[in-house]
C-alpha positions as a printed NumPy array, in Angstrom:
array([[178.068,  19.358,  23.129],
       [178.388,  17.964,  19.617],
       [176.643,  19.942,  16.871],
       [174.893,  16.822,  15.575],
       [173.366,  16.206,  19.01 ],
       [172.361,  19.867,  19.425],
       [170.511,  19.758,  16.108],
       [168.721,  16.57 ,  17.132],
       [167.58 ,  18.192,  20.393],
       [166.269,  21.262,  18.583],
       [164.41 ,  19.136,  16.06 ],
       [162.862,  17.185,  18.93 ],
       [161.674,  20.398,  20.581],
       [164.142,  20.616,  23.482],
       [164.377,  24.327,  24.331],
       [166.07 ,  23.778,  27.692],
       [167.691,  20.761,  29.307],
       [166.393,  19.176,  32.5  ],
       [168.449,  19.451,  35.732],
       [169.912,  15.953,  35.368],
       [170.857,  16.598,  31.726],
       [172.594,  19.837,  32.663],
       [174.396,  18.156,  35.574],
       [175.932,  15.296,  33.553],
       [176.94 ,  17.451,  30.558],
       [179.244,  19.79 ,  32.438],
       [182.57 ,  20.153,  30.574],
       [184.628,  19.025,  33.575],
       [182.718,  15.715,  33.725],
       [183.482,  14.599,  30.161],
       [184.863,  11.055,  30.204],
       [184.541,  10.807,  34.031],
       [182.823,   7.95 ,  35.898],
       [179.596,   9.145,  37.518],
       [177.074,   7.8  ,  40.021],
       [173.876,   9.705,  39.235],
       [170.644,   9.683,  41.214],
       [167.637,  11.373,  39.653],
       [163.871,  11.138,  39.802],
       [162.066,   8.83 ,  37.413],
       [160.961,  10.717,  34.309],
       [163.567,  13.463,  34.633],
       [165.178,  12.827,  31.233],
       [167.901,  10.39 ,  32.303],
       [167.988,   8.592,  28.946],
       [168.865,  11.718,  26.991],
       [171.169,  12.694,  29.856],
       [173.467,   9.685,  29.65 ],
       [173.202,   9.749,  25.857],
       [174.771,  13.215,  25.956],
       [177.235,  12.237,  28.714],
       [178.885,   9.408,  26.724],
       [179.071,  11.325,  23.441],
       [182.576,  12.601,  24.156],
       [183.87 ,   9.103,  24.915],
       [182.399,   7.325,  21.892],
       [182.777,  10.097,  19.284],
       [185.982,  11.706,  20.47 ],
       [186.747,  14.777,  18.376],
       [184.65 ,  13.611,  15.412],
       [181.081,  14.678,  14.667],
       [180.036,  11.351,  13.154],
       [180.793,   7.66 ,  13.542],
       [182.92 ,   5.645,  11.151],
       [182.061,   2.184,   9.818],
       [180.355,  -0.013,  12.411],
       [182.405,  -2.833,  13.922],
       [182.716,  -3.84 ,  17.579],
       [180.418,  -1.762,  19.844],
       [181.815,   1.423,  21.381],
       [179.059,   1.992,  23.961],
       [176.946,  -0.405,  26.009],
       [173.699,   0.478,  27.812],
       [172.223,  -2.1  ,  30.21 ],
       [168.598,  -1.817,  31.36 ],
       [166.6  ,  -4.106,  33.701],
       [163.587,  -4.803,  31.455],
       [162.847,  -5.318,  27.783],
       [160.517,  -2.315,  27.574],
       [163.076,   0.027,  29.097],
       [165.839,  -1.287,  26.82 ],
       [163.694,  -0.781,  23.717],
       [162.734,   2.681,  24.922],
       [166.416,   3.594,  25.325],
       [167.051,   2.324,  21.812],
       [164.275,   4.528,  20.41 ],
       [165.701,   7.59 ,  22.191],
       [169.215,   6.887,  20.919],
       [167.967,   6.471,  17.345],
       [166.799,  10.093,  17.1  ],
       [169.498,  11.511,  19.398],
       [172.365,   9.993,  17.357],
       [170.51 ,  10.056,  14.028],
       [172.751,  12.781,  12.539],
       [175.954,  10.947,  13.517],
       [175.332,   7.823,  11.431],
       [175.238,   5.61 ,  14.512],
       [174.162,   1.972,  14.24 ],
       [172.059,   1.037,  17.308],
       [171.499,  -2.645,  18.117],
       [169.562,  -4.288,  20.931],
       [169.85 ,  -7.656,  22.679],
       [166.883,  -8.296,  24.959],
       [165.134, -11.372,  26.256],
       [162.116, -12.605,  24.336],
       [163.514, -11.656,  20.92 ],
       [164.971, -14.   ,  18.309],
       [168.606, -14.512,  19.276],
       [169.601, -15.338,  15.681],
       [168.419, -11.934,  14.428],
       [170.348, -10.235,  17.218],
       [173.48 , -12.188,  16.362],
       [173.252, -11.231,  12.685],
       [172.854,  -7.555,  13.698],
       [175.946,  -7.786,  15.902],
       [177.905,  -9.469,  13.113],
       [177.064,  -6.566,  10.774],
       [178.483,  -4.168,  13.381],
       [177.004,  -1.665,  15.85 ],
       [178.257,   1.49 ,  17.505],
       [175.878,   1.292,  20.493],
       [174.303,  -1.842,  21.988],
       [171.317,  -1.641,  24.35 ],
       [170.775,  -4.855,  26.275],
       [169.202,  -6.604,  29.238],
       [171.646,  -8.377,  31.579],
       [170.612, -11.99 ,  30.99 ],
       [170.541, -11.892,  27.196],
       [173.809,  -9.916,  27.026],
       [175.562, -12.51 ,  29.156],
       [174.332, -15.248,  26.803],
       [175.846, -13.423,  23.812],
       [179.156, -12.947,  25.645],
       [179.385, -16.633,  26.581],
       [178.516, -17.664,  23.005],
       [181.143, -15.314,  21.606],
       [178.679, -13.38 ,  19.456],
       [179.61 ,  -9.949,  20.858],
       [183.028,  -8.351,  21.249],
       [183.413,  -5.951,  24.183],
       [187.106,  -5.222,  23.666],
       [186.475,  -1.828,  22.007],
       [184.044,  -0.427,  24.577],
       [184.598,   3.191,  25.522],
       [181.534,   3.711,  27.755],
       [179.181,   1.53 ,  29.822],
       [175.865,   2.781,  31.245],
       [173.805,   0.954,  33.883],
       [170.289,   2.415,  33.786],
       [167.999,   1.759,  36.787],
       [170.865,   0.003,  38.568],
       [168.92 ,  -0.375,  41.818],
       [166.122,  -2.214,  40.024],
       [168.587,  -4.596,  38.357],
       [169.993,  -5.548,  41.746],
       [166.484,  -6.032,  43.138],
       [165.689,  -8.386,  40.245],
       [168.737, -10.54 ,  41.002],
       [171.053,  -9.416,  38.184],
       [174.054,  -8.681,  40.402],
       [176.004, -11.75 ,  39.245],
       [175.27 , -10.982,  35.585],
       [176.352,  -7.361,  35.979],
       [179.601,  -8.337,  37.657],
       [180.316, -10.829,  34.87 ],
       [179.598,  -8.237,  32.141],
       [181.67 ,  -5.504,  33.769],
       [184.568,  -7.902,  34.292],
       [184.548,  -8.686,  30.541],
       [184.633,  -4.997,  29.564],
       [187.956,  -3.135,  29.211],
       [189.308,  -1.511,  32.355],
       [189.896,   1.81 ,  30.577],
       [186.332,   2.95 ,  30.026],
       [183.758,   5.45 ,  31.254],
       [181.185,   3.864,  33.572],
       [177.921,   5.62 ,  34.442],
       [175.445,   4.323,  37.034],
       [171.976,   5.899,  36.933],
       [169.594,   5.085,  39.753],
       [166.59 ,   6.706,  41.421],
       [167.972,   5.652,  44.819],
       [171.476,   4.767,  45.926],
       [171.289,   1.956,  48.5  ],
       [174.332,   0.266,  49.997],
       [174.461,  -2.4  ,  47.263],
       [174.697,   0.284,  44.547],
       [177.44 ,   2.098,  46.435],
       [179.452,  -1.141,  46.696],
       [178.981,  -1.868,  42.982],
       [180.153,   1.638,  42.097],
       [183.184,   1.321,  44.336],
       [184.167,  -1.993,  42.733],
       [183.725,  -1.101,  39.049],
       [184.19 ,   2.668,  38.892],
       [187.316,   4.785,  39.277],
       [187.048,   8.006,  41.275],
       [183.346,   8.273,  40.459],
       [181.722,  11.681,  40.845],
       [178.469,  11.69 ,  42.796],
       [175.767,  13.618,  40.91 ],
       [172.543,  14.021,  42.851],
       [169.573,  15.818,  41.374],
       [166.833,  14.25 ,  43.518],
       [165.138,  16.898,  45.615],
       [164.887,  15.539,  49.133],
       [162.931,  18.429,  50.65 ],
       [159.913,  18.343,  48.357],
       [158.116,  15.809,  46.206],
       [157.802,  15.759,  42.427],
       [156.088,  19.04 ,  41.606],
       [154.221,  17.632,  38.584],
       [152.602,  14.707,  40.44 ],
       [149.602,  15.077,  42.771],
       [149.167,  12.279,  45.323],
       [145.734,  11.209,  46.539],
       [145.059,   8.585,  49.218],
       [141.478,   7.312,  49.045],
       [139.83 ,   5.592,  51.999],
       [137.643,   2.718,  50.802],
       [135.887,  -0.178,  52.436],
       [137.579,  -3.528,  51.964],
       [134.814,  -4.906,  49.743],
       [134.729,  -1.73 ,  47.595],
       [138.391,  -1.658,  46.528],
       [137.703,  -2.705,  42.919],
       [134.544,  -0.597,  42.692],
       [136.574,   2.412,  43.819],
       [139.033,   1.821,  40.964],
       [136.139,   1.933,  38.479],
       [134.902,   5.22 ,  39.951],
       [138.401,   6.738,  39.9  ],
       [138.755,   5.834,  36.219],
       [135.376,   7.36 ,  35.442],
       [136.025,  10.46 ,  37.552],
       [139.317,  11.355,  35.846],
       [138.717,   9.96 ,  32.324],
       [142.464,  10.167,  31.66 ],
       [143.765,   9.471,  28.131],
       [146.076,   6.762,  29.516],
       [146.042,   5.083,  32.927],
       [148.218,   2.444,  34.566],
       [146.818,   0.334,  37.415],
       [149.444,  -1.456,  39.484],
       [148.968,  -4.794,  41.236],
       [151.458,  -6.873,  43.188],
       [150.732, -10.266,  41.593],
       [149.744, -11.711,  38.233],
       [146.499, -13.013,  39.727],
       [145.406,  -9.488,  40.683],
       [146.36 ,  -8.21 ,  37.223],
       [144.308, -10.893,  35.475],
       [141.301, -10.361,  37.747],
       [141.26 ,  -6.58 ,  37.321],
       [141.746,  -6.89 ,  33.565],
       [138.743,  -9.193,  33.286],
       [136.588,  -7.006,  35.539],
       [137.361,  -3.789,  33.668],
       [136.926,  -5.44 ,  30.288],
       [133.47 ,  -6.654,  31.325],
       [132.584,  -3.096,  32.361],
       [133.41 ,  -1.757,  28.902],
       [136.868,  -0.266,  29.48 ],
       [139.469,  -0.595,  26.716],
       [142.074,  -2.397,  28.829],
       [145.284,  -4.367,  28.267],
       [147.461,  -6.317,  30.732],
       [151.206,  -6.455,  31.291],
       [152.745,  -9.233,  33.365],
       [155.742, -11.507,  33.287],
       [153.804, -14.401,  31.753],
       [153.29 , -12.566,  28.433],
       [155.623, -12.992,  25.508],
       [157.561, -10.071,  24.114],
       [155.268,  -9.727,  21.089],
       [152.188,  -9.617,  23.345],
       [153.78 ,  -6.944,  25.525],
       [154.757,  -4.893,  22.489],
       [151.226,  -5.074,  21.056],
       [149.733,  -4.067,  24.411],
       [151.922,  -0.969,  24.663],
       [151.262,  -0.045,  21.036],
       [147.519,  -0.253,  21.733],
       [148.027,   2.255,  24.558],
       [150.035,   4.6  ,  22.338],
       [147.647,   4.666,  19.385],
       [144.504,   4.993,  21.521],
       [142.975,   1.552,  21.03 ],
       [143.373,   0.968,  24.781],
       [143.206,   3.525,  27.594],
       [143.871,   1.407,  30.688],
       [146.875,  -0.831,  31.36 ],
       [146.919,  -3.198,  34.36 ],
       [150.471,  -4.227,  35.196],
       [152.853,  -5.572,  37.809],
       [155.838,  -3.55 ,  39.014],
       [158.451,  -5.431,  37.008],
       [156.412,  -5.547,  33.799],
       [155.753,  -1.8  ,  33.87 ],
       [159.358,  -0.829,  34.556],
       [160.575,   1.62 ,  31.932],
       [157.187,   2.19 ,  30.277],
       [156.988,   5.654,  28.732],
       [153.52 ,   6.555,  27.469],
       [153.135,  10.11 ,  26.118],
       [149.673,  10.813,  27.596],
       [149.85 ,   8.88 ,  30.862],
       [148.052,  11.203,  33.301],
       [146.837,   8.782,  35.975],
       [148.496,   6.051,  38.054],
       [146.341,   3.919,  40.393],
       [147.873,   1.716,  43.087],
       [145.277,  -1.052,  43.384],
       [147.591,  -2.653,  45.947],
       [150.151,  -0.753,  47.987],
       [153.789,  -1.525,  47.152],
       [156.138,  -3.106,  49.674],
       [158.567,  -0.174,  49.897],
       [158.638,   3.532,  49.206],
       [161.142,   3.178,  46.336],
       [158.587,   1.137,  44.405],
       [155.955,   3.769,  45.189],
       [158.177,   6.438,  43.639],
       [158.962,   4.292,  40.599],
       [155.281,   3.538,  40.018],
       [154.232,   7.158,  40.348],
       [157.12 ,   8.247,  38.13 ],
       [155.337,   6.772,  35.098],
       [153.271,   9.991,  35.069],
       [154.288,  13.635,  35.425],
       [157.027,  13.274,  32.811],
       [158.541,  16.009,  30.617],
       [156.564,  18.787,  32.32 ],
       [153.176,  17.061,  31.994],
       [150.963,  16.973,  35.099],
       [149.91 ,  13.655,  36.57 ],
       [147.963,  12.127,  39.458],
       [148.96 ,   9.152,  41.613],
       [146.037,   7.56 ,  43.488],
       [146.476,   5.112,  46.375],
       [143.548,   2.78 ,  47.132],
       [143.683,   2.391,  50.933],
       [141.383,  -0.112,  52.691],
       [141.191,   0.173,  56.505],
       [143.743,  -2.591,  57.073],
       [146.307,  -0.834,  54.868],
       [145.948,   2.616,  56.455],
       [149.077,   2.408,  58.622],
       [151.121,   0.968,  55.761],
       [150.085,   3.817,  53.46 ],
       [151.074,   6.41 ,  56.046],
       [154.482,   4.765,  56.52 ],
       [155.155,   4.602,  52.771],
       [154.258,   8.247,  52.274],
       [156.387,   9.255,  55.257],
       [159.441,   7.278,  54.091],
       [159.094,   8.67 ,  50.565],
       [158.677,  12.209,  51.985],
       [155.397,  12.654,  50.15 ],
       [152.278,  14.501,  51.234],
       [148.992,  13.088,  49.955],
       [145.448,  14.425,  50.   ],
       [143.341,  12.032,  52.091],
       [139.743,  11.755,  50.948],
       [136.938,   9.335,  50.216],
       [136.756,   7.58 ,  46.85 ],
       [134.538,   9.344,  44.294],
       [130.907,   8.394,  44.754],
       [128.497,   7.63 ,  41.934],
       [126.955,  11.115,  42.245],
       [130.39 ,  12.754,  42.098],
       [131.201,  10.842,  38.904],
       [127.907,  11.899,  37.271],
       [128.5  ,  15.527,  38.226],
       [131.975,  15.367,  36.706],
       [130.461,  13.887,  33.535],
       [128.099,  16.842,  33.324],
       [130.998,  19.271,  33.692],
       [132.972,  17.591,  30.913],
       [129.915,  17.433,  28.683],
       [129.18 ,  21.16 ,  29.046],
       [132.855,  22.064,  28.614],
       [132.972,  20.406,  25.212],
       [133.762,  23.044,  22.54 ],
       [131.217,  21.449,  20.198],
       [128.469,  23.51 ,  21.904],
       [129.948,  26.749,  20.613],
       [131.019,  25.69 ,  17.117],
       [128.958,  26.977,  14.16 ],
       [126.642,  24.524,  12.431],
       [128.154,  23.374,   9.115],
       [126.014,  23.349,   5.987],
       [126.275,  19.569,   5.691],
       [124.468,  19.192,   9.02 ],
       [122.017,  22.092,   8.752],
       [119.143,  20.075,   7.254],
       [119.305,  17.329,   9.888],
       [119.593,  19.864,  12.693],
       [116.459,  21.624,  11.438],
       [114.619,  18.322,  11.181],
       [115.434,  17.449,  14.813],
       [114.537,  20.922,  16.054],
       [111.134,  20.77 ,  14.37 ],
       [110.336,  17.193,  15.417],
       [111.241,  17.415,  19.123],
       [111.141,  19.928,  21.914],
       [114.283,  21.234,  23.606],
       [113.698,  19.007,  26.656],
       [113.373,  15.925,  24.49 ],
       [116.559,  16.73 ,  22.602],
       [118.47 ,  17.339,  25.853],
       [117.209,  14.091,  27.399],
       [118.095,  12.081,  24.297],
       [121.574,  13.6  ,  24.134],
       [122.155,  12.843,  27.835],
       [121.09 ,   9.213,  27.407],
       [123.335,   8.763,  24.369],
       [126.241,  10.362,  26.242],
       [125.85 ,   8.037,  29.224],
       [125.47 ,   5.031,  26.937],
       [129.074,   5.415,  25.823],
       [130.391,   5.53 ,  29.403],
       [130.428,   2.829,  32.051],
       [128.026,   3.447,  34.912],
       [129.708,   4.329,  38.231],
       [129.526,   2.094,  41.287],
       [127.733,   2.765,  44.563],
       [130.271,   2.757,  47.393],
       [129.694,   2.185,  51.077],
       [131.255,   4.39 ,  53.723],
       [134.828,   3.452,  54.553],
       [134.572,   4.619,  58.144],
       [138.055,   6.127,  58.001],
       [138.926,   9.58 ,  59.28 ],
       [141.538,  12.135,  58.416],
       [144.931,  11.14 ,  59.817],
       [145.929,  13.024,  62.942],
       [148.354,  15.833,  62.351],
       [151.699,  15.464,  64.093],
       [151.839,  17.144,  67.513],
       [153.424,  20.563,  67.451],
       [156.46 ,  21.268,  69.664],
       [155.451,  22.303,  73.175],
       [157.739,  25.34 ,  73.176],
       [159.306,  27.165,  76.174],
       [158.169,  25.77 ,  79.502],
       [158.708,  25.863,  83.27 ],
       [158.881,  22.842,  85.573],
       [157.131,  22.579,  88.96 ],
       [157.553,  20.015,  91.753],
       [154.452,  18.787,  93.576],
       [154.831,  17.106,  96.95 ],
       [153.708,  13.485,  96.871],
       [154.751,  10.882,  94.398],
       [154.201,   7.205,  93.741],
       [154.654,   6.381,  97.432],
       [151.643,   8.601,  98.149],
       [149.567,   7.12 ,  95.318],
       [150.038,   9.956,  92.805],
       [149.203,   9.174,  89.17 ],
       [149.184,  11.382,  86.025],
       [145.455,  10.86 ,  85.508],
       [144.842,  12.354,  88.987],
       [147.499,  15.054,  88.943],
       [146.428,  16.555,  85.577],
       [142.807,  17.534,  86.525],
       [143.896,  18.667,  89.959],
       [146.53 ,  21.062,  88.594],
       [144.187,  22.347,  85.845],
       [141.388,  23.027,  88.359],
       [143.612,  24.705,  90.946],
       [145.564,  26.864,  88.483],
       [142.883,  27.622,  85.903],
       [144.778,  25.869,  83.086],
       [143.774,  23.942,  80.015],
       [145.271,  20.531,  79.34 ],
       [147.087,  22.005,  76.332],
       [149.014,  24.255,  78.757],
       [150.532,  21.235,  80.455],
       [153.307,  19.287,  78.805],
       [154.88 ,  16.285,  80.48 ],
       [153.971,  14.853,  83.88 ],
       [156.5  ,  12.575,  85.577],
       [155.831,  10.757,  88.848],
       [158.815,  10.255,  91.136],
       [159.071,   8.417,  94.442],
       [158.128,  11.336,  96.726],
       [157.513,  14.153,  94.24 ],
       [155.631,  14.683,  90.997],
       [157.006,  16.956,  88.258],
       [154.75 ,  19.022,  85.985],
       [155.789,  20.919,  82.84 ],
       [153.715,  24.086,  82.202],
       [153.858,  26.345,  79.164],
       [155.874,  29.473,  79.931],
       [153.149,  31.804,  78.66 ],
       [150.683,  30.333,  81.18 ],
       [152.958,  30.331,  84.239],
       [152.043,  33.849,  85.428],
       [148.299,  33.155,  85.423],
       [148.862,  29.761,  87.001],
       [150.845,  31.154,  89.963],
       [148.372,  33.994,  90.357],
       [145.483,  31.522,  90.63 ],
       [147.303,  29.481,  93.269],
       [148.111,  32.547,  95.378],
       [150.5  ,  32.549,  98.316],
       [149.502,  29.042,  99.387],
       [151.107,  27.466,  96.307],
       [149.313,  24.199,  97.007],
       [147.244,  21.793,  94.964],
       [144.677,  19.87 ,  97.023],
       [146.815,  20.431, 100.088],
       [150.078,  19.31 ,  98.464],
       [152.919,  21.871,  98.378],
       [153.927,  23.096,  94.907],
       [157.313,  24.706,  94.184],
       [158.823,  26.242,  91.046],
       [162.086,  24.715,  89.779],
       [164.946,  26.702,  88.347],
       [165.731,  24.055,  85.738],
       [164.25 ,  20.878,  84.346],
       [164.61 ,  17.845,  86.621],
       [166.801,  14.885,  85.731],
       [163.94 ,  12.676,  84.58 ],
       [166.234,   9.801,  83.656],
       [167.477,   9.386,  87.24 ],
       [164.315,   9.849,  89.285],
       [164.326,   7.792,  92.519],
       [162.308,   4.609,  92.227],
       [159.268,   4.302,  94.447],
       [159.137,   1.806,  97.304],
       [156.54 ,  -0.942,  97.009],
       [153.558,  -0.87 ,  99.332],
       [153.233,  -3.717, 101.856],
       [150.263,  -6.026, 101.571],
       [147.628,  -6.447, 104.213],
       [149.447,  -9.414, 105.704],
       [152.465,  -7.26 , 106.455],
       [154.678,  -9.017, 103.922],
       [156.319,  -7.028, 101.121],
       [154.812,  -7.25 ,  97.639],
       [158.142,  -7.855,  95.961],
       [160.996,  -9.018,  98.227],
       [164.371,  -9.028,  96.535],
       [165.984, -10.965,  99.374],
       [163.317, -13.627,  99.761],
       [164.751, -17.116,  99.503],
       [161.806, -19.472,  99.406],
       [159.139, -17.871,  97.202],
       [156.819, -14.921,  96.962],
       [154.105, -16.101,  99.387],
       [155.875, -16.086, 102.72 ],
       [158.711, -17.745, 104.527],
       [157.854, -21.246, 103.4  ],
       [158.348, -22.601,  99.886],
       [155.385, -22.489,  97.595],
       [155.069, -26.242,  97.243],
       [156.221, -27.758, 100.526],
       [153.014, -28.797, 102.281],
       [153.23 , -32.134, 104.105],
       [151.332, -34.962, 102.553],
       [149.15 , -35.288, 105.586],
       [147.635, -31.888, 104.981],
       [145.972, -33.084, 101.799],
       [142.257, -33.869, 101.888],
       [141.128, -37.331, 102.888],
       [139.873, -38.245,  99.446],
       [143.386, -37.98 ,  97.994],
       [144.849, -41.419,  97.355],
       [147.965, -42.118,  99.462],
       [151.127, -42.539,  97.531],
       [153.793, -45.089,  98.181],
       [157.009, -43.927,  99.785],
       [159.023, -45.82 ,  97.264],
       [159.815, -44.351,  93.854],
       [157.651, -45.446,  90.997],
       [160.515, -46.919,  89.001],
       [163.105, -48.275,  91.401],
       [163.366, -51.943,  90.488],
       [166.439, -53.236,  88.71 ],
       [165.907, -54.707,  85.332],
       [166.624, -58.208,  86.544],
       [163.784, -58.083,  89.104],
       [161.106, -57.192,  86.615],
       [158.489, -59.91 ,  86.087],
       [158.891, -61.818,  82.91 ],
       [156.22 , -61.861,  80.282],
       [153.552, -64.542,  80.479],
       [154.21 , -65.384,  76.856],
       [155.85 , -68.831,  76.548],
       [159.272, -69.106,  75.049],
       [159.774, -70.632,  71.645],
       [160.818, -74.232,  71.519],
       [163.512, -75.492,  69.223],
       [160.858, -77.599,  67.489],
       [157.975, -75.409,  66.406],
       [155.383, -78.106,  66.436],
       [155.97 , -79.479,  69.959],
       [154.559, -76.59 ,  71.926],
       [152.014, -73.914,  70.929],
       [153.53 , -70.533,  70.334],
       [150.955, -68.657,  72.388],
       [148.819, -70.189,  75.077],
       [145.661, -68.568,  76.267],
       [144.519, -69.095,  79.785],
       [140.886, -68.305,  79.15 ],
       [139.73 , -71.623,  77.774],
       [140.574, -73.511,  74.643],
       [139.654, -72.242,  71.253],
       [136.67 , -73.935,  69.561],
       [137.549, -76.684,  67.11 ],
       [137.341, -75.877,  63.433],
       [134.473, -77.445,  61.47 ],
       [135.473, -80.497,  59.509],
       [135.212, -80.773,  55.763],
       [132.367, -82.745,  54.286],
       [134.841, -85.425,  53.142],
       [136.021, -85.972,  56.737],
       [132.484, -86.36 ,  58.093],
       [131.516, -88.814,  55.339],
       [131.489, -92.516,  56.478],
       [134.231, -94.724,  55.249],
       [133.54 , -96.725,  52.102],
       [130.947, -94.313,  50.755],
       [130.987, -93.884,  46.997],
       [131.262, -90.314,  45.766],
       [129.399, -89.695,  42.566],
       [130.846, -86.952,  40.335],
       [128.659, -83.984,  39.583],
       [127.096, -83.838,  36.167],
       [128.295, -80.929,  34.049],
       [125.625, -78.366,  33.525],
       [124.378, -77.401,  30.121],
       [125.618, -73.889,  30.731],
       [129.208, -75.143,  31.045],
       [128.896, -77.13 ,  27.812],
       [127.46 , -74.255,  25.849],
       [128.836, -73.908,  22.369],
       [129.299, -70.179,  22.832],
       [132.251, -69.63 ,  25.229],
       [130.758, -66.347,  26.425],
       [127.738, -68.263,  27.835],
       [129.81 , -70.707,  29.863],
       [130.036, -70.242,  33.594],
       [132.847, -71.032,  35.96 ],
       [132.498, -72.772,  39.291],
       [131.214, -69.597,  40.938],
       [128.52 , -69.061,  38.35 ],
       [130.32 , -66.236,  36.538],
       [130.229, -66.004,  32.772],
       [133.47 , -66.384,  30.879],
       [134.828, -63.529,  28.799],
       [134.512, -63.682,  25.033],
       [137.573, -65.173,  23.393],
       [138.825, -66.55 ,  26.7  ],
       [137.416, -69.752,  28.171],
       [136.935, -70.245,  31.9  ],
       [139.747, -71.821,  33.859],
       [139.798, -75.577,  34.514],
       [139.666, -78.506,  32.09 ],
       [136.3  , -80.05 ,  31.258],
       [137.099, -82.591,  28.52 ],
       [140.718, -83.387,  29.313],
       [142.103, -80.73 ,  27.   ],
       [143.531, -77.425,  28.122],
       [141.065, -74.663,  27.337],
       [143.802, -72.222,  26.437],
       [144.726, -74.354,  23.365],
       [142.948, -73.363,  20.191],
       [141.458, -76.2  ,  18.174],
       [143.716, -77.447,  15.376],
       [146.696, -75.319,  16.537],
       [149.461, -76.475,  18.776],
       [151.797, -73.85 ,  20.105],
       [155.254, -74.217,  21.651],
       [155.95 , -75.46 ,  25.137],
       [154.442, -72.314,  26.62 ],
       [151.023, -73.437,  25.396],
       [150.552, -70.381,  23.225],
       [149.567, -70.745,  19.601],
       [151.919, -69.169,  17.094],
       [150.954, -65.724,  15.926],
       [148.764, -65.74 ,  12.869],
       [150.597, -64.855,   9.685],
       [154.05 , -64.8  ,  11.343],
       [156.647, -67.527,  10.715],
       [157.946, -69.457,  13.692],
       [161.603, -68.789,  14.489],
       [164.251, -71.547,  14.53 ],
       [164.67 , -71.206,  18.285],
       [160.947, -71.723,  18.889],
       [160.959, -74.741,  16.546],
       [163.808, -76.283,  18.546],
       [161.954, -75.718,  21.798],
       [158.785, -77.251,  20.387],
       [160.736, -80.35 ,  19.24 ],
       [162.319, -80.723,  22.675],
       [158.937, -80.456,  24.352],
       [157.514, -83.094,  22.   ],
       [160.382, -85.508,  22.662],
       [159.961, -85.083,  26.394],
       [156.256, -85.799,  26.111],
       [157.025, -89.113,  24.293],
       [159.387, -90.238,  26.999],
       [162.642, -88.933,  25.608],
       [165.004, -87.148,  27.962],
       [167.608, -85.788,  25.563],
       [167.327, -82.407,  23.935],
       [168.141, -82.197,  20.254],
       [171.755, -81.365,  19.636],
       [172.726, -78.213,  17.82 ],
       [174.336, -78.557,  14.448],
       [178.045, -77.795,  14.367]])
């Protein structure tokens, strides 16, 4: 290990290295490709920082002038990339390394200027790094080492194409490290394609769970899920807590609920900008916020120094996500608690996740309101302030309070003030859930017996079990498997109980009159003879394999003659329903169209002629009658156009006269203004164009009887 890195570790307080750090810094692995699997929070960042030191520094103890990057670290999320950058800053601080980052959500121009100035190590997210490569703002030709941190998460987020593009642009002669909590098939294929003779380094303990994390599974009623989260927060009173939800909607709802209850809470989800996410995490680090509600992707790579509690408000979809979530706590030797909120409908899912992750959880009920208050009392009495001496600056006020109030009054006032600064717990209803059943222990050594009478004699396990227990003085736990054959039943009895069992049966060796015999070895249960089916009362077999016409006798199921039907059934014709050729079908009663439309009606109705239409008043008026025109009403001659009415008695709109001429002049012509042939007056204040003047002249000539349009000049 380089001296500069050793000094940085000592300054940081590293007395011993973690297992993953020791594994990747072995001398024989220097410059070698590695596929490393390690638990979240096991010190992977420092581990691969030490692993690539030999490739990027060579024999030197410090870097030269910064130019094209020598090392590239790719992380799935912005928070994880920035965390890696912070770790590299102190780890490589004594080597003069220039560390740059390219992550989504940051100003790309600032990143480009930093790359132009030169960097020894670049920490990036896949999407933003690909943008820089395609724009030509980063040069990967001098790379000596490439690290893919949380490679499984990057593939889950859909970055496979970006990773393949980035790795194809990097030099072939390089050291490639893949760090992942799990190694699924996709990771193995990626390693095989872009690594050369990679060494598999596995530090994940498969037999036991993370020793620094305690798992609790809390049974809650469906309606009390959010109330249980409030009680868990109050019960633990952790310095920092992360609550995980599966969707942004759940994150927003929980954030609002906790904020209304007085918790200092921030949210992390994909809809926030990078500055908002950075401010939220900084609020958690400096103590302004104590609870963070986040989605899985948003919380990836978060490293909070005092994160002691993780709450799964919703269960994840796979056990890898459960491990990643819980891995936010229990880091660097600090103890942590991972709490699963389990409504009744999610009980089976929680058991499967814990089983797949090889975790053992303590199943219990969520903390009640009384349990939270009792825990408050314990914390209050454990406060060291009770045993500290009274300073002189407070002596006078302490004496004043002691003289003014009794001890009970002071205690009651202190208790009220203490509770005022804490959110009240919630009353929870009973979840109705019970402790999960323990897995059945192996039955152990046993002896098989054969009992005369099987399925053909009507034997069933529910009848054989009590009969054998009663006859042989056994408990049901002494009996293992019971298998019913065709003519015999087979019973497995614990070897320790066989002597007492045979002694109780005596020389008869019979159970309810059926002969019982001891077998030398276990029967071939897979090839037991199949029982014959009992005949029905009618003498016909229940299931005939060779029947040809149906299951109800010799005749087909639906072959009764038509005459056997009841009398009320309508007789059917012997002829098929549709057996007429198309040419024999009756033609429609609708008459054909004539060549001349007016000679024959298009449709004739047979049910009488239609009534004649009423005639107009003009048609019913006698010939020679004089029709007097109607006198215009005063309303139609009103001076105000808005008071005029049209023929239907509706008022005209202001500025627009009703339709129809009254005095021989078009109403749409304004007085004193004559527009072009369109009848529109020229716009006020705007000169008329030459084309419009020509059209107006042509219209005027036509009105006077002329039929020639004015000729154009030239």
